[in-house]
Phi, psi and omega in degrees: 000318187296321180299317179289328183280346186303317176303319178293321177298318180298318181291319183292317185262000184054056184263146176280173177296318178299317178295323176296321177300319184280340170299324175278313189288329180301321178290312183292330180297305183290326179293310184292327182284328191248000185296324178287323174297320179300319177297318179293322178295324177297317177296322185287315188251356180114125186299308184296321181296313180289322177301313178296319178297320178296319178298314182298316180294319179299316181292317179298317178294325178298319179293324175296320176299316182298329183260007187302126178271341184221161175300322181296319179296317180296320178299315178298319180293324178294324177297317178294323176302320178296323177297316177300318179294326179296332175277329183283309192303310180293326185293324184298310181290324180294322177297319179294317180298323180286327189281338186242142175291161184308323182293335182252354189292320181300317180293319180296316178295323178298319177295319177300315181292322179294322177298318178297320180295323180295314181293326178295326179284322183285330184307303180298326181291311180296316178298318179296317178298312182298317184285330180287318186257353178267186180273188185295333183257018181298334180302336182295330180290337177300324178274322184296332181297340180290342180295305178293324180294316179293321178298319178295318180298317180293323179297316179294325186276342193304317185291344181273342188295316183293333182261015186272117182286138175258164178232084185301338182283345181284134179268161179233130184272072179295317178301321178297317180297318180294315181293323177296316179297315181295314183295310180295322180296317179293320179294316178298320178297319180296327183278349182254032183259025186245029181302324182251023173093005179261098186291322181226131172219177186298318181295320179299319179296322179295316178299317180297316179298317178295322178295317177297319178300315179298322180289326174296317176298323177300316179296321178295319179294318180296326180291335184251349185287137176289341179226067185292141176287334178228090181300119186287339181295339177299326185279359171289339176278114185296325180293323177294317179297315180297318180300322180285328175296314178298318178301317181299312183295316182294316182282336171299311180295315181298316181292325177301310181294317182299322184282313194259347176300312179300320179298319184294315186274331176284309183283330183264324185253347182079021177288145180281162181295324180292326175294319179300324181300333179295335180292339181269345183298317181301329181299307181296320183296311185287326177296317178295322185281327191247346187294326179295315177298316180297320179296318180292319179294322179295323179289325184279316187250357185093154184284339188303311182301320180288323178295320177296310182297314181296320178296321179292321177295317178299315179299321179295317179298315181289323175297323177297319177301320179294320182295324184262011185302328182273356188284326186069010183264093184291310186284323184277337186240310185291314183300314177301321179294324178288334172296321176296323176298317179299317178295315181298314180294323178299327181283337186254337187299305180294315177301326176297317176297320178298317180296318180294310183293323182287347183272351184233165176293156186299328182282356178249007186295324180297313178296317180298319178296319178297318178296315179296322177299317179294321180298317181294325178287325174296324177300318177296319178299309183292324182294316180297319180291309185290315184287334174299321177291317178300317180296315181297317179296315180295319179299314180293321181293338179261022174079024179299127185272349187227240180220137178302136177093349178262143175289129183212141176264001183291146180296135178091351183294312182296317181297315180293322178296318178296322179296319178293320178298318179296316179298318180300313183290329176294320177299315178300318180296317181295319179296324177290325174297318177298319178299319178298317180296314180298315182296327181299326183247026187282331186081014177296140180241180181291174187270220184119346179281168178300321180299319180294321180295318178297322178295321179297314179299316180299312183295323180296317180296317179299316181298000000 
């Protein structure tokens, strides 16, 4: 919903492109940095207790978002929302894993994943309808709706909190979480300094250097911590490292398109929000239709062939978007290209999980999955920051008179917006081609691990 609502938020709050980037990035920063810490806190203080606390914080921050008077206030509220989500996301799946025996767990996780897929599909449609037919501030209801939903969730969960076992002996890597947040935040801040066409300046370099320093300290802390949030020994396995590199590139490209496509077609072409929501429908459809087949094929033949094929389909889809950027034909050109994105993501989602799980021992699959989850969210954070700067520079270099993503009647706005859109999609296509090349020589093999079986069960239920 938020991606589709961003053009409306910008108009309502008079927000710049950089502020729009941080409305997205503030949430992704705290979520990606703290999601592994959130899982450890759940183990330490009780899954249901921490899950409920995450819901309460998320709902409170959502209401602050709904009432935000300025872009800066909204950015701060989104950061707090991400902290709540970091406590929520690991707890939901962990509670299901604890509640069901191994024989029933795959089906339960499949129902959980299918529920998530349904809401992910409905979100853009409901948001698009509300924003198309509502007023300028309709986006506020996107956040306010979390109050009744969160209240219902807490009511259902309440009776479990008192019976929720804690593990006082489990440690929590707070220093690692703080350093990861600081490092990623500074790097993302350095990458979002191109609102007025200055891709690199002295302050950006200083922020980047400070961010890199913080991440180096983070690695040192993780190497010495008795309870590291990101165990570095996992990366000694080359296949695990390669799987996460491929995940980063694919989700970097995916997040770029998801974030900036609505801005390009709403602000540049005058497409309505409800029409934009149609561009997200192929993603949910093809993942639901093909993920079960892809999961079974990855287990039988190994993930590499599907990762290569899926990455090439994604590259073709994104390259097509670049080719048709000047057409202004949303239904005839953009929707078919987004169908290729849906097919490509359907081919890679399950095999990526198979590659990650198959690269580690069975007793490390939970940690490996958590690390991969954090990597994909970090990819989204960095993509929004970095590509926003590329887009702003390209828009300015092509004579853009206003700001990318804003509706404007000024001469040259549409042409400059299309040029920025084309550059963005070419970068996404090239990264997917690199993913295909890496996957081709990755050495990924077939499954057979517990993680692969759970992925197969999950994908079958979704299908």
